[in-house]
Each structure stands twice: as C-alpha cells, then as structure tokens.
C-alpha positions in Angstrom: 0.9 -33.3 10.9 3.4 -34.5 8.3 4.5 -31.3 7.3 5.3 -30.1 10.9 7.2 -33.4 11.5 9.1 -32.7 8.0 9.7 -28.9 9.6 11.1 -29.7 12.9 13.4 -31.9 11.0 14.6 -29.5 8.7 14.8 -27.2 11.6 17.1 -29.7 13.5 19.5 -30.0 10.1 19.8 -26.1 9.6 20.4 -25.7 13.6 23.1 -28.6 13.5 24.5 -26.7 10.3 24.5 -23.4 11.9 27.5 -23.9 14.4 31.1 -24.0 12.1 32.3 -26.8 14.8 29.4 -29.2 13.7 30.2 -28.2 9.9 33.8 -29.0 10.3 32.9 -32.3 12.2 30.6 -33.3 9.3 33.6 -32.6 7.1 35.9 -34.9 8.8 33.1 -37.7 8.9 32.9 -37.0 5.2 36.8 -38.8 4.6 35.6 -42.0 7.0 34.4 -43.2 10.4 36.3 -41.5 13.6 36.1 -42.4 17.3 34.9 -39.6 19.7 38.6 -39.1 21.0 39.8 -39.0 17.5 37.5 -36.2 16.8 37.6 -34.4 19.9 41.3 -34.2 19.4 40.9 -32.3 16.4 39.3 -29.3 18.1 40.9 -27.0 20.5 37.6 -27.1 22.8 36.8 -29.7 25.5 35.9 -33.1 25.1 32.5 -32.7 26.3 32.2 -29.4 24.4 32.5 -31.9 21.5 30.4 -34.5 22.8 27.6 -31.7 22.9 28.2 -31.0 19.3 28.1 -34.4 18.7 24.7 -35.4 20.5 23.2 -31.9 18.1 24.4 -33.5 15.0 23.0 -37.1 16.4 19.5 -35.9 17.0 19.5 -33.9 13.6 20.1 -37.2 12.4 23.3 -36.0 10.6 25.4 -38.5 12.2 25.4 -42.1 13.4 27.3 -43.7 16.5 28.2 -47.3 17.3 30.2 -49.0 20.4 33.2 -50.9 19.4 34.7 -52.2 22.6 34.7 -49.3 25.0 34.9 -46.5 22.0 32.3 -44.7 20.4 32.7 -44.6 16.4 30.8 -41.6 14.3 30.0 -41.5 10.9 28.1 -39.5 8.5 24.8 -40.1 7.5 25.1 -38.9 3.8 21.5 -39.0 2.4 19.6 -37.0 5.5 22.0 -33.9 4.8 21.6 -34.4 0.9 17.8 -34.8 1.2 16.9 -32.0 3.8 19.6 -29.4 2.1 18.5 -30.2 -1.2 14.8 -30.1 -1.0 15.4 -26.3 0.6 17.5 -25.5 -2.5 15.1 -26.9 -4.8 12.3 -24.6 -3.0 14.8 -21.6 -3.1 16.3 -21.6 -6.3 14.6 -24.3 -8.5 16.6 -23.5 -11.4 20.2 -24.1 -9.7 19.0 -27.1 -7.2 20.6 -30.1 -8.6 18.8 -32.6 -10.3 17.4 -35.5 -8.1 19.3 -38.8 -8.3 15.9 -40.7 -7.8 14.0 -41.4 -11.1 16.0 -39.4 -13.2 18.7 -41.5 -15.8 21.8 -39.8 -17.0 22.2 -39.9 -20.8 25.2 -40.9 -22.3 26.7 -37.5 -24.3 27.3 -38.3 -27.9 31.2 -39.3 -28.4 33.6 -36.1 -28.8 35.7 -36.1 -31.9 39.5 -35.4 -32.1 40.4 -32.6 -30.4 42.2 -29.6 -32.0 45.6 -30.6 -32.3 45.0 -33.8 -33.2 42.6 -32.5 -36.3 45.6 -29.9 -37.3 48.0 -32.8 -37.5 45.7 -34.5 -39.5 45.3 -32.0 -42.0 42.0 -31.7 -41.2 40.6 -27.7 -41.4 40.0 -26.0 -37.5 36.3 -26.0 -37.2 35.2 -22.2 -36.4 33.0 -21.4 -33.7 30.9 -18.1 -33.3 31.7 -15.3 -32.1 30.5 -14.2 -28.7 28.4 -11.8 -27.7 30.1 -8.3 -27.3 30.2 -6.6 -24.4 27.5 -4.4 -23.5 27.9 -0.6 -24.8 28.9 1.4 -21.6 28.5 4.4 -23.1 24.5 4.3 -22.5 25.1 2.8 -19.1 26.0 5.7 -16.9 29.5 3.8 -16.2 32.9 5.5 -16.5 35.3 4.0 -19.3 37.8 1.7 -17.6 40.8 4.4 -18.7 38.8 7.7 -17.5 40.5 9.6 -14.4 38.5 10.8 -11.9 
C-alpha cells in the first residue's frame, strides 16, 4: 500500500512539473515568498488560471500557502521537490544522481599549493602534467577527415 501512495505522490509532482507555467511559478517562488496577486501579475493569463496552476502545485505538495490579512502568500516546499526528483534520478541514472544529503558527510579536500604564477614568481619549477589521450584514430572509424571535400 505504501508503494502505491509513493507512486501517486510522485505522479502528482511530475504532473505539476509538466506545465511550463507551473515550472515558472516554482522558479519565481524559489527567489522568495509571493502573494497570489504578485504571482498572477507575472503571467499573461487570467488570475483564475494562475489560481488553478497554484492549486495543482499545492495538491502536489510543492507549494504551501498562508494567509496574511486579506492576502494569500505562497512559498516553495523545497524538500518535496528535491526528494521526488532526486529519487527518480537515482533510479534512472544512478551514476549521475547527486549524492544524498542525509547520511553523507563531505570531506575537506587537501589544501591546494600555490598557483602556477606564484610558483613561477618564487622560482619553483613548473609541475608537469601528463598529456591527455590523443583523439581516436579517424582513419579506422569511417568518418571523413575534417578537411575533406565532398
């Protein structure tokens, strides 16, 4: 039963992300909370249309609303978006998925030495780097050379 609930939640998130207007609302809210009227003024569509988009985002749990006097203020729910999209990416392309923030500690990298210009100014010899691999041999690939005429 839990898997179907997770599937339904993920489906709602991706349905919400499928529309460019809703993605733009999320981008705008990523910069800070906005009132419904402020959001609506940013789009060339009617206020009720923006309200419907906000309802889809709210149903997906991607935005939250709060009342302030007679205004409705919307804010982005960052964790929800990151968790659903991150889980999907980890499933589809695990080698490219970002490292999970929970449970993994970052290690500090080793301190870097002085830069090339500083070493040169100090009279230190330049550090040689191994050459990169040459490009693959184009003769055996069947590809035409770059300077060939057709």
